[in-house]
C-alpha positions as semicolon CSV with decimal commas, in nm:
position;residue;x (nm);y (nm);z (nm)
1;M;-0,047;0,033;-0,005
2;L;0,142;0,374;-0,046
3;S;0,148;0,625;0,266
4;I;0,119;0,931;0,269
5;Q;0,329;1,140;0,450
6;G;0,246;1,400;0,688
7;T;-0,151;1,503;0,762
8;S;-0,346;1,711;0,673
9;G;-0,312;1,887;0,916
10;E;0,072;1,995;0,842
11;I;0,006;2,032;0,499
12;M;-0,249;2,319;0,579
13;K;-0,030;2,446;0,761
14;T;0,296;2,444;0,558
15;T;0,059;2,585;0,287
16;I;-0,083;2,880;0,538
17;N;0,251;2,941;0,653
18;T;0,399;2,991;0,277
19;I;0,096;3,173;0,182
20;L;0,150;3,442;0,532
21;F;0,571;3,446;0,365
22;A;0,476;3,536;-0,004
23;I;0,198;3,833;0,100
24;L;0,461;3,966;0,367
25;L;0,725;3,944;0,118
26;S;0,542;4,114;-0,190
27;L;0,397;4,350;0,054
28;T;0,784;4,460;0,183
29;S;0,904;4,514;-0,175
30;V;0,612;4,668;-0,333
31;S;0,709;4,937;0,040
32;F;1,074;5,021;-0,060
33;A;0,953;5,085;-0,422
34;E;0,622;5,323;-0,279
35;Y;0,823;5,494;-0,028
36;G;1,110;5,595;-0,298
37;Y;1,406;5,386;-0,179
38;Y;1,480;5,369;-0,504
39;N;1,544;5,698;-0,717
40;D;1,341;5,682;-1,029
41;D;1,583;5,947;-1,183
42;E;1,926;5,764;-1,225
43;M;1,787;5,390;-1,291
44;D;2,071;5,144;-1,394
45;D;2,122;4,879;-1,483
46;Q;2,039;4,740;-1,107
47;D;1,710;4,857;-1,149
48;V;1,579;4,671;-1,412
49;I;1,735;4,344;-1,270
50;I;1,625;4,349;-0,958
51;D;1,293;4,490;-1,086
52;L;1,231;4,128;-1,322
53;L;1,387;3,921;-1,081
54;M;1,254;4,062;-0,772
55;V;0,996;4,254;-0,757
56;R;0,798;4,162;-1,094
57;P;0,744;3,828;-0,937
58;L;0,697;3,869;-0,614
59;G;0,416;4,169;-0,790
60;I;0,244;3,831;-0,922
61;V;0,246;3,604;-0,619
62;G;0,057;3,989;-0,460
63;S;-0,167;4,012;-0,706
64;A;-0,312;3,613;-0,693
65;S;-0,211;3,684;-0,281
66;G;-0,489;3,995;-0,389
67;I;-0,761;3,781;-0,591
68;V;-0,735;3,559;-0,302
69;L;-0,850;3,806;-0,077
70;Q;-1,112;3,936;-0,278
71;T;-1,284;3,636;-0,308
72;F;-1,247;3,625;0,043
73;G;-1,368;3,933;0,113
74;L;-1,682;3,873;-0,058
75;L;-1,849;3,823;0,204
76;F;-1,803;4,092;0,351
77;S;-1,732;4,370;0,067
78;V;-2,126;4,331;-0,136
79;P;-2,348;4,282;0,187
80;G;-2,097;4,688;0,268
81;E;-2,156;4,786;-0,082
82;N;-1,799;4,868;-0,133
83;F;-1,722;4,598;-0,364
84;S;-1,521;4,829;-0,601
85;E;-1,309;5,016;-0,330
86;T;-1,199;4,672;-0,221
87;A;-1,141;4,501;-0,587
88;E;-0,924;4,855;-0,645
89;V;-0,705;4,791;-0,343
90;L;-0,686;4,371;-0,329
91;V;-0,666;4,321;-0,776
92;E;-0,661;4,624;-0,982
93;D;-0,357;4,854;-0,773
94;P;-0,123;4,497;-0,766
95;L;-0,165;4,378;-1,142
96;N;-0,157;4,777;-1,275
97;Y;0,226;4,823;-1,000
98;T;0,313;4,474;-1,169
99;F;0,170;4,451;-1,538
100;N;0,177;4,834;-1,650
101;R;0,445;5,011;-1,540
102;P;0,753;4,984;-1,738
103;V;1,083;4,779;-1,660
104;G;1,297;4,927;-1,402
105;H;1,069;5,238;-1,253
106;F;0,952;5,185;-0,864
107;E;0,732;5,481;-0,877
108;K;0,338;5,365;-0,820
109;D;0,208;5,609;-1,086
110;H;0,459;5,663;-1,317
111;E;0,363;5,845;-1,613
112;N;0,516;5,759;-1,979
């Protein structure tokens, strides 16, 4: 017979810890970018590399986390009639930051 190591409780705990870690990591990277940690006037090769290897993948994780949170938040946002606001904060903003921003530019509201 096949034996599966670990119980469903251990698997669930590992999954939750992984999701929480990804959310925490994505929030810290966006906060550095938003508060001017990176100087936009002097973009160089390092900015592009950091953006492509760290910030964009973390933005994808943050976007996915926002979609999951928005799905669970429907229970509260629809009756509270603030679905659009929560969708903007949890889904639209992370997706725009990840996919609609020029590579190497870290400010949230970038003018092309």
